[in-house]
N, C-alpha and C positions, 0 to 999 in steps of 0.2 A: 156710885159703884165703880170700882176700878176698871179702866179700859187698858188691856194689855195687848200691844200690837207686836207682831212678828214680821220683821222686814230684813231683806237682803236681796239686792238685784242679781246676785250670782245664783243661777239655778243649781239645784242639787246640793244646797248647803244644809239641808235637813230642816228647813223652816216649817213645812207642813207637819212633819212627824213630831217635831218638838211642840208645836201648837196643840196637836191632838193629845199628846201625852199630858200636857198641862190641863187641858179641858177634862179629860177622863179622871185624872187624879183629884181635881177640885170637886168634880161630881161625886167621886167615891167618898169624899169627906162630907157630903151632904149639901153642897152648895148648888144653887141654881146657876147654870152657865149658859150664856148665849155665845155661839161661835158665828162670826161674820166671815163667810167664806168668800174672800175677794180674790182668790187665786184663780186665774182663768181655767186651770185644769180641774178645779172643783173636786179635789181628792177627798176633802173632809165631807163634802156633800155625798160623794159616792160611798164613803165609809158609813155615813148615817143611813143610807138606804139598805144596808145589810142588816141581818138580825142582830139584836143585842144592844142597840144604842140605849144608854140610860135615859129614863124619862125626864131627868132633870138637865139634859143637854138639849138646847134648841139651836138648830142650824139655819142661818139665813144665807141663801145663796144668790138671790136675785139682787146683785149689788152693782152700782155704777158710780162714776165720779159725782153725778148729780145727787145720788141718794144716800151715799155712805154716811154723811154727817147726820142726817135725819134718822137713819137706821141705828147708828150708835146711840143717839139720844133716846130713841124708843126702847132699845134693848136695856139701857141703863135704868129705866123705870121698872123693868120686869125681872131682871136677873141680878145676882150678887157679883158676878164677874162677867166681863165682856172680853172675849178673845177675838182678835182680828188677824186672820191669815192673809197677808197682803200679796199683791201681785209682785212679780220680780222685776219691776221697773221703777224708776224715780219719777212717778207720775203725780198728777194733782191729787188723785185718790189716795196715794200713799202719803203725800204731804198732809192732807186733811186729817187722815187717821192718826198720824204721828202727833199732829197738833192737838188732838183730843185725848191723847193717851196719858195715863198715870205712870206707865212703864213701857219702854220699847225694848224688846229683846232682839238681838242680832245673832241668829245662829250662824256659825262659821266653822267650816272644816279646817284642819291644819294644813292649809295650802296658801301660797301667796295670792292666788286668784281669788279665793274666798275672802282673804284679808282685805284685798283691794275693794271687793264688793261691800264689805263691812264699812270700810272707810267712806265710801260714797253715802251710805246710810247715815253715818255719823255727821257728815257735812250737812245732809238734809235736816237732821235733828237740830243742829246748831242754828240753821236758818229759821226753823220753826220756833225755836226758843226766842230768837230775836223778835219775830213777829208777835208771838204770844206774850212776850215780856215776862216769861217765867221759865224756870229750869224744867226740862223734861227728862226725868230719870231714865237711864238706858244702860244696857250691859250686854256684853258679848257672851254667848253660850257656845262653848266648843262642842262640836257634834261629830258623830261617827268616829270616835276615838277608839283606840285599842285598849282592852282591859288589861293587857299584859305589858305592852311596850309603848313608850313615848317616842315617836319618830323624830328624826332630825328636823323635818319640815315643821312639825307641830311645835317643837321647842323654839324654832325660829319665829313662828307666829306669836307664841306666848311672849317671847322677848320683845317683839315689836309692839305688842299691845301694852306691855308693862312700861316701856320707854315713853309711849304716848300718853300714859296716865289714864288708860281706858279701863273701866271696871269690867272684870271677867268673873263669871260664876265659878265658884269652887267646884260645883258639880258639873262634870262634863257628861254629855249624852254618849254612852258607849255604843259601838256598833253591835246590835243584837238582832238576831233573826226575829225575835218576838215583836220588835217594833215594826218591822216590815210586814209581818204576818197580820197585824191589826187590820191592814187594808185589804187582806184576802178573806179573813174570817169574820171581821166586824166585832163589835163590842169592845169593852175595856180589857186591859191585860189580865185581870183576875178571872176572866171568863175563858181565856185561851186554854186549850187542852194540853197539859204537859206531855202527853203521849204523842202529840203531833208537833209541838213547838218546843224547841230546846231553851233551857235556861230562863223559864218564865219567872221564877222567883228572883233571880238576879236582875232581870229587866224591871220587875216591879219595885225592887229596892232602889234602883237607879232613878226611876220615875218619881217615886215618893220623895227621895232626897232633893230632886230638882224642884218639885212643887213646893216643898217646905222652904227652899231658899227663895223662891219667887215670893211667897207670902212674907218672909222676913224682909225682903227688899221693899215690898209695898209698905209694910209697917214703918220701916226706916224712913221712907220718903214722906209718909204722912206726918211723922214726928218732926222731920226737918221743916216741912211746910208750916207746921203749927208754931214753930219757934219765931 
């Protein structure tokens, strides 16, 4: 079963939010999902303690450098998708999870600081590829973007990524109150009350498009591996 890791050593890049959006969207499509919450803040575990968590999402929060490999393997036997929200450092835990992943997503805001954090993650992926002697598919997800305006800083980051030949999601995660409010109200986007949270429908469309692109990338990677 595919292991999808979210990594970026730069804090505030939108890593946990993006991981949770994917988990809830996959669950909404009927998949059994295991989330390995390896972020020290345990935001997804806190979300899971609120009312409304789908029954087909299982959250594992007691994670360490010594246990993460075993936990990923055990989750792979039980769930259709394993999502790993990694800590924001280039640690052995992060390296081990990346080495076991079918897809590594690197959430990045449109800033040079986030881009440098993403570059560190890509170097770590390259090292793990050499050790595993296999390619590890990876892609940058631009996060907290404006729905209306593309900033000069974001255009600069996009240009840098393109010049480096780094794959970037066509779907960016737009800055939406609904995404933040998931951590206050619990549950998936479709259960948020539109009278309390703005633009829930637009947030859902954004998350659905992102999840669809993740699935497409996984299928593409599987086809490439089979050739």
